[in-house]
CHARMM-style PDB file with segment names, atoms N, HN, CA, C and O in Angstrom:
ATOM      1  N   MET     1     -66.436  26.335  42.202  1.00  0.00      PROA
ATOM      2  CA  MET     1     -67.431  27.718  40.725  1.00  0.00      PROA
ATOM      3  C   MET     1     -66.541  28.027  39.942  1.00  0.00      PROA
ATOM      4  O   MET     1     -65.431  28.555  39.997  1.00  0.00      PROA
ATOM      5  N   SER     2     -67.447  27.462  38.928  1.00  0.00      PROA
ATOM      6  HN  SER     2     -68.349  27.033  38.883  1.00  0.00      PROA
ATOM      7  CA  SER     2     -66.743  27.322  37.200  1.00  0.00      PROA
ATOM      8  C   SER     2     -66.687  28.908  36.920  1.00  0.00      PROA
ATOM      9  O   SER     2     -65.847  29.154  36.054  1.00  0.00      PROA
ATOM     10  N   ILE     3     -67.371  30.097  37.427  1.00  0.00      PROA
ATOM     11  HN  ILE     3     -68.053  29.898  38.130  1.00  0.00      PROA
ATOM     12  CA  ILE     3     -66.585  31.759  36.840  1.00  0.00      PROA
ATOM     13  C   ILE     3     -65.518  32.065  38.729  1.00  0.00      PROA
ATOM     14  O   ILE     3     -65.706  31.728  39.898  1.00  0.00      PROA
ATOM     15  N   ILE     4     -64.114  33.128  37.710  1.00  0.00      PROA
ATOM     16  HN  ILE     4     -63.961  33.402  36.760  1.00  0.00      PROA
ATOM     17  CA  ILE     4     -63.856  33.447  38.779  1.00  0.00      PROA
ATOM     18  C   ILE     4     -64.042  34.583  38.621  1.00  0.00      PROA
ATOM     19  O   ILE     4     -64.818  34.929  37.731  1.00  0.00      PROA
ATOM     20  N   VAL     5     -63.676  35.122  39.076  1.00  0.00      PROA
ATOM     21  HN  VAL     5     -63.046  34.841  39.799  1.00  0.00      PROA
ATOM     22  CA  VAL     5     -63.471  37.039  39.622  1.00  0.00      PROA
ATOM     23  C   VAL     5     -62.023  37.332  39.623  1.00  0.00      PROA
ATOM     24  O   VAL     5     -61.203  36.774  40.352  1.00  0.00      PROA
ATOM     25  N   ASN     6     -61.787  38.192  38.804  1.00  0.00      PROA
ATOM     26  HN  ASN     6     -62.453  38.645  38.212  1.00  0.00      PROA
ATOM     27  CA  ASN     6     -60.312  38.643  38.142  1.00  0.00      PROA
ATOM     28  C   ASN     6     -60.381  40.059  39.124  1.00  0.00      PROA
ATOM     29  O   ASN     6     -59.373  40.763  39.050  1.00  0.00      PROA
ATOM     30  N   LEU     7     -61.194  40.414  39.799  1.00  0.00      PROA
ATOM     31  HN  LEU     7     -62.012  39.842  39.859  1.00  0.00      PROA
ATOM     32  CA  LEU     7     -61.297  42.191  39.985  1.00  0.00      PROA
ATOM     33  C   LEU     7     -60.479  42.725  40.772  1.00  0.00      PROA
ATOM     34  O   LEU     7     -60.251  43.933  40.839  1.00  0.00      PROA
ATOM     35  N   ASP     8     -59.882  41.703  41.548  1.00  0.00      PROA
ATOM     36  HN  ASP     8     -60.067  40.722  41.494  1.00  0.00      PROA
ATOM     37  CA  ASP     8     -59.015  42.446  42.560  1.00  0.00      PROA
ATOM     38  C   ASP     8     -57.663  42.783  41.344  1.00  0.00      PROA
ATOM     39  O   ASP     8     -56.837  43.692  41.421  1.00  0.00      PROA
ATOM     40  N   VAL     9     -57.827  41.343  39.863  1.00  0.00      PROA
ATOM     41  HN  VAL     9     -58.498  40.604  39.801  1.00  0.00      PROA
ATOM     42  CA  VAL     9     -55.985  42.212  38.921  1.00  0.00      PROA
ATOM     43  C   VAL     9     -57.093  44.091  38.562  1.00  0.00      PROA
ATOM     44  O   VAL     9     -56.778  45.279  38.632  1.00  0.00      PROA
ATOM     45  N   MET    10     -58.053  43.530  38.293  1.00  0.00      PROA
ATOM     46  HN  MET    10     -58.309  42.565  38.237  1.00  0.00      PROA
ATOM     47  CA  MET    10     -58.440  44.913  37.328  1.00  0.00      PROA
ATOM     48  C   MET    10     -58.366  45.814  38.283  1.00  0.00      PROA
ATOM     49  O   MET    10     -58.159  46.982  37.955  1.00  0.00      PROA
ATOM     50  N   MET    11     -58.492  45.526  39.419  1.00  0.00      PROA
ATOM     51  HN  MET    11     -58.660  44.577  39.685  1.00  0.00      PROA
ATOM     52  CA  MET    11     -58.199  46.931  40.627  1.00  0.00      PROA
ATOM     53  C   MET    11     -56.675  47.425  40.486  1.00  0.00      PROA
ATOM     54  O   MET    11     -56.346  48.561  40.145  1.00  0.00      PROA
ATOM     55  N   ALA    12     -55.886  46.469  40.778  1.00  0.00      PROA
ATOM     56  HN  ALA    12     -56.154  45.546  41.055  1.00  0.00      PROA
ATOM     57  CA  ALA    12     -54.419  46.910  40.973  1.00  0.00      PROA
ATOM     58  C   ALA    12     -54.250  47.210  39.770  1.00  0.00      PROA
ATOM     59  O   ALA    12     -54.014  48.418  39.776  1.00  0.00      PROA
ATOM     60  N   LYS    13     -54.222  46.751  38.501  1.00  0.00      PROA
ATOM     61  HN  LYS    13     -54.414  45.770  38.496  1.00  0.00      PROA
ATOM     62  CA  LYS    13     -54.144  47.368  37.266  1.00  0.00      PROA
ATOM     63  C   LYS    13     -54.549  49.136  36.847  1.00  0.00      PROA
ATOM     64  O   LYS    13     -54.040  49.971  36.099  1.00  0.00      PROA
ATOM     65  N   ARG    14     -55.638  49.118  37.710  1.00  0.00      PROA
ATOM     66  HN  ARG    14     -56.052  48.439  38.317  1.00  0.00      PROA
ATOM     67  CA  ARG    14     -56.013  49.989  37.882  1.00  0.00      PROA
ATOM     68  C   ARG    14     -55.300  51.248  39.075  1.00  0.00      PROA
ATOM     69  O   ARG    14     -55.235  52.472  39.188  1.00  0.00      PROA
ATOM     70  N   LYS    15     -55.016  50.449  39.542  1.00  0.00      PROA
ATOM     71  HN  LYS    15     -55.068  49.454  39.450  1.00  0.00      PROA
ATOM     72  CA  LYS    15     -54.179  51.586  40.450  1.00  0.00      PROA
ATOM     73  C   LYS    15     -56.197  52.527  41.791  1.00  0.00      PROA
ATOM     74  O   LYS    15     -56.645  53.670  41.880  1.00  0.00      PROA
ATOM     75  N   ILE    16     -56.750  50.799  42.601  1.00  0.00      PROA
ATOM     76  HN  ILE    16     -56.386  49.870  42.529  1.00  0.00      PROA
ATOM     77  CA  ILE    16     -57.543  51.578  43.025  1.00  0.00      PROA
ATOM     78  C   ILE    16     -58.104  50.520  43.918  1.00  0.00      PROA
ATOM     79  O   ILE    16     -58.438  49.341  43.797  1.00  0.00      PROA
ATOM     80  N   ALA    17     -58.051  51.904  45.372  1.00  0.00      PROA
ATOM     81  HN  ALA    17     -57.779  52.862  45.469  1.00  0.00      PROA
ATOM     82  CA  ALA    17     -58.344  50.486  46.383  1.00  0.00      PROA
ATOM     83  C   ALA    17     -59.685  50.056  46.723  1.00  0.00      PROA
ATOM     84  O   ALA    17     -60.718  50.622  46.364  1.00  0.00      PROA
ATOM     85  N   ALA    18     -59.569  48.658  47.687  1.00  0.00      PROA
ATOM     86  HN  ALA    18     -58.730  48.198  47.979  1.00  0.00      PROA
ATOM     87  CA  ALA    18     -60.995  48.591  47.323  1.00  0.00      PROA
ATOM     88  C   ALA    18     -62.247  49.423  47.910  1.00  0.00      PROA
ATOM     89  O   ALA    18     -63.463  49.324  47.748  1.00  0.00      PROA
ATOM     90  N   GLY    19     -61.784  49.908  48.332  1.00  0.00      PROA
ATOM     91  HN  GLY    19     -60.796  49.989  48.463  1.00  0.00      PROA
ATOM     92  CA  GLY    19     -62.646  51.215  49.508  1.00  0.00      PROA
ATOM     93  C   GLY    19     -62.673  51.945  48.888  1.00  0.00      PROA
ATOM     94  O   GLY    19     -63.807  52.304  49.209  1.00  0.00      PROA
ATOM     95  N   ASP    20     -62.415  52.593  48.181  1.00  0.00      PROA
ATOM     96  HN  ASP    20     -61.494  52.301  47.921  1.00  0.00      PROA
ATOM     97  CA  ASP    20     -62.545  53.768  47.119  1.00  0.00      PROA
ATOM     98  C   ASP    20     -63.630  52.625  45.627  1.00  0.00      PROA
ATOM     99  O   ASP    20     -64.818  52.853  45.402  1.00  0.00      PROA
ATOM    100  N   LEU    21     -63.378  52.283  45.395  1.00  0.00      PROA
ATOM    101  HN  LEU    21     -62.412  52.097  45.578  1.00  0.00      PROA
ATOM    102  CA  LEU    21     -64.362  51.232  44.815  1.00  0.00      PROA
ATOM    103  C   LEU    21     -65.317  51.234  44.768  1.00  0.00      PROA
ATOM    104  O   LEU    21     -65.996  51.307  43.744  1.00  0.00      PROA
ATOM    105  N   ALA    22     -65.816  51.123  46.275  1.00  0.00      PROA
ATOM    106  HN  ALA    22     -65.265  51.063  47.107  1.00  0.00      PROA
ATOM    107  CA  ALA    22     -66.944  50.511  46.817  1.00  0.00      PROA
ATOM    108  C   ALA    22     -67.347  51.806  47.323  1.00  0.00      PROA
ATOM    109  O   ALA    22     -68.357  51.897  46.625  1.00  0.00      PROA
ATOM    110  N   GLU    23     -67.344  52.730  47.902  1.00  0.00      PROA
ATOM    111  HN  GLU    23     -66.523  52.657  48.469  1.00  0.00      PROA
ATOM    112  CA  GLU    23     -67.926  54.089  48.264  1.00  0.00      PROA
ATOM    113  C   GLU    23     -68.303  54.551  45.979  1.00  0.00      PROA
ATOM    114  O   GLU    23     -69.355  54.866  45.424  1.00  0.00      PROA
ATOM    115  N   ARG    24     -67.228  54.400  45.536  1.00  0.00      PROA
ATOM    116  HN  ARG    24     -66.373  54.144  45.987  1.00  0.00      PROA
ATOM    117  CA  ARG    24     -67.465  54.314  43.997  1.00  0.00      PROA
ATOM    118  C   ARG    24     -68.710  53.829  43.086  1.00  0.00      PROA
ATOM    119  O   ARG    24     -68.614  54.272  41.941  1.00  0.00      PROA
ATOM    120  N   ILE    25     -69.547  53.244  43.247  1.00  0.00      PROA
ATOM    121  HN  ILE    25     -69.625  52.884  44.177  1.00  0.00      PROA
ATOM    122  CA  ILE    25     -69.972  52.193  43.230  1.00  0.00      PROA
ATOM    123  C   ILE    25     -71.187  52.129  43.862  1.00  0.00      PROA
ATOM    124  O   ILE    25     -72.161  51.867  43.155  1.00  0.00      PROA
ATOM    125  N   ASP    26     -71.400  52.369  45.416  1.00  0.00      PROA
ATOM    126  HN  ASP    26     -70.610  52.582  45.990  1.00  0.00      PROA
ATOM    127  CA  ASP    26     -71.984  53.038  46.045  1.00  0.00      PROA
ATOM    128  C   ASP    26     -72.731  51.036  46.391  1.00  0.00      PROA
ATOM    129  O   ASP    26     -73.860  50.593  46.181  1.00  0.00      PROA
ATOM    130  N   ILE    27     -71.311  50.247  47.037  1.00  0.00      PROA
ATOM    131  HN  ILE    27     -70.394  50.606  47.207  1.00  0.00      PROA
ATOM    132  CA  ILE    27     -71.594  49.673  47.616  1.00  0.00      PROA
ATOM    133  C   ILE    27     -71.035  49.263  48.871  1.00  0.00      PROA
ATOM    134  O   ILE    27     -70.305  50.102  49.401  1.00  0.00      PROA
ATOM    135  N   THR    28     -71.243  47.889  49.637  1.00  0.00      PROA
ATOM    136  HN  THR    28     -71.836  47.208  49.207  1.00  0.00      PROA
ATOM    137  CA  THR    28     -70.411  48.152  50.964  1.00  0.00      PROA
ATOM    138  C   THR    28     -69.566  47.782  50.378  1.00  0.00      PROA
ATOM    139  O   THR    28     -69.554  47.066  49.377  1.00  0.00      PROA
ATOM    140  N   PRO    29     -67.975  48.679  51.504  1.00  0.00      PROA
ATOM    141  CA  PRO    29     -67.089  47.204  51.635  1.00  0.00      PROA
ATOM    142  C   PRO    29     -67.415  45.846  51.743  1.00  0.00      PROA
ATOM    143  O   PRO    29     -67.027  45.045  50.892  1.00  0.00      PROA
ATOM    144  N   ALA    30     -68.048  45.532  52.646  1.00  0.00      PROA
ATOM    145  HN  ALA    30     -68.363  46.183  53.337  1.00  0.00      PROA
ATOM    146  CA  ALA    30     -68.120  44.093  52.669  1.00  0.00      PROA
ATOM    147  C   ALA    30     -68.207  42.751  51.709  1.00  0.00      PROA
ATOM    148  O   ALA    30     -67.503  41.766  51.487  1.00  0.00      PROA
ATOM    149  N   ASN    31     -69.734  43.386  51.177  1.00  0.00      PROA
ATOM    150  HN  ASN    31     -70.306  44.186  51.357  1.00  0.00      PROA
ATOM    151  CA  ASN    31     -69.856  43.624  49.927  1.00  0.00      PROA
ATOM    152  C   ASN    31     -69.020  42.915  48.647  1.00  0.00      PROA
ATOM    153  O   ASN    31     -69.047  41.804  48.118  1.00  0.00      PROA
ATOM    154  N   LEU    32     -68.309  44.084  48.451  1.00  0.00      PROA
ATOM    155  HN  LEU    32     -68.288  44.987  48.881  1.00  0.00      PROA
ATOM    156  CA  LEU    32     -67.254  44.463  47.432  1.00  0.00      PROA
ATOM    157  C   LEU    32     -66.134  43.449  47.594  1.00  0.00      PROA
ATOM    158  O   LEU    32     -65.390  43.303  46.624  1.00  0.00      PROA
ATOM    159  N   SER    33     -65.817  42.418  49.159  1.00  0.00      PROA
ATOM    160  HN  SER    33     -66.422  42.536  49.947  1.00  0.00      PROA
ATOM    161  CA  SER    33     -64.913  41.661  49.581  1.00  0.00      PROA
ATOM    162  C   SER    33     -65.558  40.377  49.235  1.00  0.00      PROA
ATOM    163  O   SER    33     -64.705  39.506  49.405  1.00  0.00      PROA
ATOM    164  N   ILE    34     -66.463  39.950  48.903  1.00  0.00      PROA
ATOM    165  HN  ILE    34     -67.156  40.658  48.765  1.00  0.00      PROA
ATOM    166  CA  ILE    34     -67.258  39.279  49.197  1.00  0.00      PROA
ATOM    167  C   ILE    34     -66.842  38.253  47.791  1.00  0.00      PROA
ATOM    168  O   ILE    34     -66.550  37.081  47.554  1.00  0.00      PROA
ATOM    169  N   LEU    35     -67.063  39.751  46.966  1.00  0.00      PROA
ATOM    170  HN  LEU    35     -67.299  40.704  47.158  1.00  0.00      PROA
ATOM    171  CA  LEU    35     -67.546  39.591  44.919  1.00  0.00      PROA
ATOM    172  C   LEU    35     -65.633  39.136  44.729  1.00  0.00      PROA
ATOM    173  O   LEU    35     -65.132  38.151  44.187  1.00  0.00      PROA
ATOM    174  N   LYS    36     -64.777  40.664  45.627  1.00  0.00      PROA
ATOM    175  HN  LYS    36     -65.185  41.465  46.067  1.00  0.00      PROA
ATOM    176  CA  LYS    36     -63.808  40.112  45.055  1.00  0.00      PROA
ATOM    177  C   LYS    36     -62.420  39.144  45.400  1.00  0.00      PROA
ATOM    178  O   LYS    36     -61.241  39.206  45.054  1.00  0.00      PROA
ATOM    179  N   ASN    37     -63.340  38.078  46.405  1.00  0.00      PROA
ATOM    180  HN  ASN    37     -64.298  38.028  46.686  1.00  0.00      PROA
ATOM    181  CA  ASN    37     -62.507  36.848  46.078  1.00  0.00      PROA
ATOM    182  C   ASN    37     -63.391  35.710  46.311  1.00  0.00      PROA
ATOM    183  O   ASN    37     -63.205  34.758  47.070  1.00  0.00      PROA
ATOM    184  N   ASN    38     -64.671  36.023  45.319  1.00  0.00      PROA
ATOM    185  HN  ASN    38     -64.822  36.796  44.702  1.00  0.00      PROA
ATOM    186  CA  ASN    38     -65.166  34.415  44.508  1.00  0.00      PROA
ATOM    187  C   ASN    38     -65.893  33.751  46.264  1.00  0.00      PROA
ATOM    188  O   ASN    38     -65.555  32.755  46.904  1.00  0.00      PROA
ATOM    189  N   LYS    39     -66.733  34.584  46.505  1.00  0.00      PROA
ATOM    190  HN  LYS    39     -67.008  35.393  45.985  1.00  0.00      PROA
ATOM    191  CA  LYS    39     -67.292  34.335  47.713  1.00  0.00      PROA
ATOM    192  C   LYS    39     -68.694  34.432  47.223  1.00  0.00      PROA
ATOM    193  O   LYS    39     -69.682  33.874  47.700  1.00  0.00      PROA
ATOM    194  N   ALA    40     -68.613  35.368  46.015  1.00  0.00      PROA
ATOM    195  HN  ALA    40     -67.810  35.821  45.627  1.00  0.00      PROA
ATOM    196  CA  ALA    40     -70.861  35.351  45.589  1.00  0.00      PROA
ATOM    197  C   ALA    40     -70.833  34.813  44.898  1.00  0.00      PROA
ATOM    198  O   ALA    40     -69.888  34.556  44.154  1.00  0.00      PROA
ATOM    199  N   LYS    41     -72.486  34.227  44.893  1.00  0.00      PROA
ATOM    200  HN  LYS    41     -73.254  34.436  45.498  1.00  0.00      PROA
ATOM    201  CA  LYS    41     -72.696  33.444  44.345  1.00  0.00      PROA
ATOM    202  C   LYS    41     -74.060  33.462  43.291  1.00  0.00      PROA
ATOM    203  O   LYS    41     -74.847  32.624  42.851  1.00  0.00      PROA
ATOM    204  N   ALA    42     -73.771  35.424  43.121  1.00  0.00      PROA
ATOM    205  HN  ALA    42     -73.131  36.105  43.478  1.00  0.00      PROA
ATOM    206  CA  ALA    42     -74.495  36.403  42.595  1.00  0.00      PROA
ATOM    207  C   ALA    42     -73.711  37.382  42.223  1.00  0.00      PROA
ATOM    208  O   ALA    42     -72.632  37.532  42.796  1.00  0.00      PROA
ATOM    209  N   VAL    43     -74.184  38.382  41.005  1.00  0.00      PROA
ATOM    210  HN  VAL    43     -75.060  38.260  40.540  1.00  0.00      PROA
ATOM    211  CA  VAL    43     -74.450  39.523  41.119  1.00  0.00      PROA
ATOM    212  C   VAL    43     -74.708  40.249  40.275  1.00  0.00      PROA
ATOM    213  O   VAL    43     -74.291  40.030  39.138  1.00  0.00      PROA
ATOM    214  N   ARG    44     -75.400  41.230  40.536  1.00  0.00      PROA
ATOM    215  HN  ARG    44     -75.738  41.408  41.460  1.00  0.00      PROA
ATOM    216  CA  ARG    44     -76.318  42.271  39.504  1.00  0.00      PROA
ATOM    217  C   ARG    44     -75.927  43.281  38.608  1.00  0.00      PROA
ATOM    218  O   ARG    44     -75.621  44.414  38.980  1.00  0.00      PROA
ATOM    219  N   PHE    45     -75.927  42.948  37.570  1.00  0.00      PROA
ATOM    220  HN  PHE    45     -76.176  42.027  37.268  1.00  0.00      PROA
ATOM    221  CA  PHE    45     -76.261  43.307  36.289  1.00  0.00      PROA
ATOM    222  C   PHE    45     -75.588  45.484  36.701  1.00  0.00      PROA
ATOM    223  O   PHE    45     -74.672  46.242  36.383  1.00  0.00      PROA
ATOM    224  N   SER    46     -76.436  45.480  37.274  1.00  0.00      PROA
ATOM    225  HN  SER    46     -77.180  44.864  37.532  1.00  0.00      PROA
ATOM    226  CA  SER    46     -76.321  47.218  38.053  1.00  0.00      PROA
ATOM    227  C   SER    46     -75.028  47.374  38.374  1.00  0.00      PROA
ATOM    228  O   SER    46     -74.285  48.267  37.969  1.00  0.00      PROA
ATOM    229  N   THR    47     -74.633  46.046  39.482  1.00  0.00      PROA
ATOM    230  HN  THR    47     -75.237  45.320  39.812  1.00  0.00      PROA
ATOM    231  CA  THR    47     -72.814  46.011  40.238  1.00  0.00      PROA
ATOM    232  C   THR    47     -72.272  45.815  38.606  1.00  0.00      PROA
ATOM    233  O   THR    47     -72.556  46.628  37.726  1.00  0.00      PROA
ATOM    234  N   LEU    48     -71.821  45.148  38.483  1.00  0.00      PROA
ATOM    235  HN  LEU    48     -71.590  44.488  39.198  1.00  0.00      PROA
ATOM    236  CA  LEU    48     -71.215  45.020  37.466  1.00  0.00      PROA
ATOM    237  C   LEU    48     -70.412  45.817  36.537  1.00  0.00      PROA
ATOM    238  O   LEU    48     -69.268  45.848  36.083  1.00  0.00      PROA
ATOM    239  N   GLU    49     -72.175  46.822  36.412  1.00  0.00      PROA
ATOM    240  HN  GLU    49     -73.104  46.797  36.781  1.00  0.00      PROA
ATOM    241  CA  GLU    49     -72.170  47.574  35.507  1.00  0.00      PROA
ATOM    242  C   GLU    49     -71.469  48.951  35.573  1.00  0.00      PROA
ATOM    243  O   GLU    49     -70.813  49.444  34.655  1.00  0.00      PROA
ATOM    244  N   ALA    50     -71.726  49.573  36.935  1.00  0.00      PROA
ATOM    245  HN  ALA    50     -72.259  49.173  37.681  1.00  0.00      PROA
ATOM    246  CA  ALA    50     -70.731  50.118  37.685  1.00  0.00      PROA
ATOM    247  C   ALA    50     -69.760  49.776  38.159  1.00  0.00      PROA
ATOM    248  O   ALA    50     -69.230  50.629  38.871  1.00  0.00      PROA
ATOM    249  N   ILE    51     -69.113  48.574  38.050  1.00  0.00      PROA
ATOM    250  HN  ILE    51     -69.543  47.881  37.472  1.00  0.00      PROA
ATOM    251  CA  ILE    51     -67.836  48.465  38.558  1.00  0.00      PROA
ATOM    252  C   ILE    51     -67.422  48.130  36.872  1.00  0.00      PROA
ATOM    253  O   ILE    51     -67.580  46.917  37.006  1.00  0.00      PROA
ATOM    254  N   CYS    52     -67.158  48.221  35.912  1.00  0.00      PROA
ATOM    255  HN  CYS    52     -67.030  49.207  35.803  1.00  0.00      PROA
ATOM    256  CA  CYS    52     -66.343  48.354  34.493  1.00  0.00      PROA
ATOM    257  C   CYS    52     -66.722  50.091  34.047  1.00  0.00      PROA
ATOM    258  O   CYS    52     -66.191  50.665  33.097  1.00  0.00      PROA
ATOM    259  N   ARG    53     -67.421  50.516  34.679  1.00  0.00      PROA
ATOM    260  HN  ARG    53     -67.853  50.049  35.451  1.00  0.00      PROA
ATOM    261  CA  ARG    53     -67.197  51.908  34.665  1.00  0.00      PROA
ATOM    262  C   ARG    53     -66.864  52.834  34.814  1.00  0.00      PROA
ATOM    263  O   ARG    53     -66.693  53.866  34.166  1.00  0.00      PROA
ATOM    264  N   GLU    54     -66.662  52.244  36.413  1.00  0.00      PROA
ATOM    265  HN  GLU    54     -66.801  51.406  36.940  1.00  0.00      PROA
ATOM    266  CA  GLU    54     -65.478  52.702  37.632  1.00  0.00      PROA
ATOM    267  C   GLU    54     -63.872  52.045  36.759  1.00  0.00      PROA
ATOM    268  O   GLU    54     -62.780  52.590  36.596  1.00  0.00      PROA
ATOM    269  N   LEU    55     -64.239  51.072  36.470  1.00  0.00      PROA
ATOM    270  HN  LEU    55     -65.126  50.629  36.602  1.00  0.00      PROA
ATOM    271  CA  LEU    55     -62.564  50.779  36.118  1.00  0.00      PROA
ATOM    272  C   LEU    55     -62.307  50.900  34.605  1.00  0.00      PROA
ATOM    273  O   LEU    55     -61.248  50.623  34.042  1.00  0.00      PROA
ATOM    274  N   ASP    56     -63.441  51.357  34.030  1.00  0.00      PROA
ATOM    275  HN  ASP    56     -64.301  51.581  34.488  1.00  0.00      PROA
ATOM    276  CA  ASP    56     -62.499  50.911  32.356  1.00  0.00      PROA
ATOM    277  C   ASP    56     -62.764  50.202  31.914  1.00  0.00      PROA
ATOM    278  O   ASP    56     -62.587  50.368  30.707  1.00  0.00      PROA
ATOM    279  N   CYS    57     -63.519  48.533  32.341  1.00  0.00      PROA
ATOM    280  HN  CYS    57     -63.663  48.398  33.321  1.00  0.00      PROA
ATOM    281  CA  CYS    57     -63.605  47.769  31.969  1.00  0.00      PROA
ATOM    282  C   CYS    57     -64.567  47.663  31.074  1.00  0.00      PROA
ATOM    283  O   CYS    57     -65.481  48.456  30.846  1.00  0.00      PROA
ATOM    284  N   GLN    58     -64.159  45.957  30.232  1.00  0.00      PROA
ATOM    285  HN  GLN    58     -63.417  45.313  30.417  1.00  0.00      PROA
ATOM    286  CA  GLN    58     -65.331  45.107  29.664  1.00  0.00      PROA
ATOM    287  C   GLN    58     -65.894  43.896  31.062  1.00  0.00      PROA
ATOM    288  O   GLN    58     -65.077  43.845  31.981  1.00  0.00      PROA
ATOM    289  N   PRO    59     -66.494  43.468  31.148  1.00  0.00      PROA
ATOM    290  CA  PRO    59     -67.207  42.308  31.859  1.00  0.00      PROA
ATOM    291  C   PRO    59     -66.491  41.193  32.319  1.00  0.00      PROA
ATOM    292  O   PRO    59     -66.399  40.594  33.391  1.00  0.00      PROA
ATOM    293  N   GLY    60     -65.775  41.040  30.645  1.00  0.00      PROA
ATOM    294  HN  GLY    60     -65.850  41.527  29.775  1.00  0.00      PROA
ATOM    295  CA  GLY    60     -64.991  39.897  30.198  1.00  0.00      PROA
ATOM    296  C   GLY    60     -63.338  40.146  31.181  1.00  0.00      PROA
ATOM    297  O   GLY    60     -62.653  39.168  31.480  1.00  0.00      PROA
ATOM    298  N   ASP    61     -63.009  41.293  31.484  1.00  0.00      PROA
ATOM    299  HN  ASP    61     -63.565  42.088  31.241  1.00  0.00      PROA
ATOM    300  CA  ASP    61     -61.997  41.538  32.038  1.00  0.00      PROA
ATOM    301  C   ASP    61     -62.075  41.011  32.868  1.00  0.00      PROA
ATOM    302  O   ASP    61     -61.123  40.241  32.998  1.00  0.00      PROA
ATOM    303  N   ILE    62     -63.065  40.954  33.956  1.00  0.00      PROA
ATOM    304  HN  ILE    62     -63.838  41.580  33.850  1.00  0.00      PROA
ATOM    305  CA  ILE    62     -63.492  41.089  35.197  1.00  0.00      PROA
ATOM    306  C   ILE    62     -64.094  39.250  35.585  1.00  0.00      PROA
ATOM    307  O   ILE    62     -63.856  38.699  36.660  1.00  0.00      PROA
ATOM    308  N   LEU    63     -64.507  38.902  34.974  1.00  0.00      PROA
ATOM    309  HN  LEU    63     -64.701  39.350  34.101  1.00  0.00      PROA
ATOM    310  CA  LEU    63     -65.243  37.223  35.136  1.00  0.00      PROA
ATOM    311  C   LEU    63     -64.324  35.931  33.780  1.00  0.00      PROA
ATOM    312  O   LEU    63     -63.660  35.977  32.745  1.00  0.00      PROA
ATOM    313  N   GLU    64     -64.731  35.240  34.453  1.00  0.00      PROA
ATOM    314  HN  GLU    64     -65.270  35.202  35.294  1.00  0.00      PROA
ATOM    315  CA  GLU    64     -63.680  34.300  33.832  1.00  0.00      PROA
ATOM    316  C   GLU    64     -64.284  33.313  34.195  1.00  0.00      PROA
ATOM    317  O   GLU    64     -64.516  33.158  35.394  1.00  0.00      PROA
ATOM    318  N   PHE    65     -64.824  32.103  32.954  1.00  0.00      PROA
ATOM    319  HN  PHE    65     -64.635  32.229  31.980  1.00  0.00      PROA
ATOM    320  CA  PHE    65     -65.204  31.064  32.710  1.00  0.00      PROA
ATOM    321  C   PHE    65     -64.302  29.658  32.972  1.00  0.00      PROA
ATOM    322  O   PHE    65     -63.929  29.146  31.916  1.00  0.00      PROA
ATOM    323  N   VAL    66     -64.045  29.217  33.735  1.00  0.00      PROA
ATOM    324  HN  VAL    66     -64.348  29.633  34.592  1.00  0.00      PROA
ATOM    325  CA  VAL    66     -62.996  27.639  33.827  1.00  0.00      PROA
ATOM    326  C   VAL    66     -63.690  26.708  34.499  1.00  0.00      PROA
ATOM    327  O   VAL    66     -64.157  26.832  35.631  1.00  0.00      PROA
ATOM    328  N   ARG    67     -63.771  25.526  33.605  1.00  0.00      PROA
ATOM    329  HN  ARG    67     -63.391  25.424  32.686  1.00  0.00      PROA
ATOM    330  CA  ARG    67     -64.139  24.444  33.530  1.00  0.00      PROA
ATOM    331  C   ARG    67     -63.898  23.276  34.869  1.00  0.00      PROA
ATOM    332  O   ARG    67     -62.857  22.642  34.694  1.00  0.00      PROA
ATOM    333  N   GLU    68     -64.252  23.091  35.468  1.00  0.00      PROA
ATOM    334  HN  GLU    68     -65.098  23.605  35.610  1.00  0.00      PROA
ATOM    335  CA  GLU    68     -64.201  22.262  36.991  1.00  0.00      PROA
ATOM    336  C   GLU    68     -62.767  21.772  36.755  1.00  0.00      PROA
ATOM    337  O   GLU    68     -61.788  22.003  37.465  1.00  0.00      PROA
ATOM    338  N   ASP    69     -62.859  20.657  35.003  1.00  0.00      PROA
ATOM    339  HN  ASP    69     -63.655  20.470  34.426  1.00  0.00      PROA
ATOM    340  CA  ASP    69     -61.765  19.723  35.235  1.00  0.00      PROA
ATOM    341  C   ASP    69     -59.947  20.140  33.962  1.00  0.00      PROA
ATOM    342  O   ASP    69     -59.138  19.567  33.233  1.00  0.00      PROA
ATOM    343  N   GLU    70     -60.400  21.894  34.676  1.00  0.00      PROA
ATOM    344  HN  GLU    70     -61.057  22.360  35.269  1.00  0.00      PROA
ATOM    345  CA  GLU    70     -58.915  22.667  33.810  1.00  0.00      PROA
ATOM    346  C   GLU    70     -58.476  22.923  35.626  1.00  0.00      PROA
ATOM    347  O   GLU    70     -57.320  22.715  35.993  1.00  0.00      PROA
ATOM    348  N   LYS    71     -59.485  23.354  36.545  1.00  0.00      PROA
ATOM    349  HN  LYS    71     -60.424  23.523  36.246  1.00  0.00      PROA
ATOM    350  CA  LYS    71     -58.527  24.029  37.546  1.00  0.00      PROA
ATOM    351  C   LYS    71     -57.642  22.453  37.575  1.00  0.00      PROA
ATOM    352  OT1 LYS    71     -56.641  22.320  38.280  1.00  0.00      PROA
TER     353      LYS     71
END
């Protein structure tokens, strides 16, 4: 996949556990895990907005585009 989710990096910088973040943004821990582990096929803007609000970051801090030939 060309879009890499760096959510775990931002969570570590903000010192927040996955369960706590999931609760704060009102999604299941399982869905947060899917997103965090680059298994998601899509992310809702409302979810991305909630993550950015809670982690005080920009979408670009979490999402990264990597060309297939650069991997």
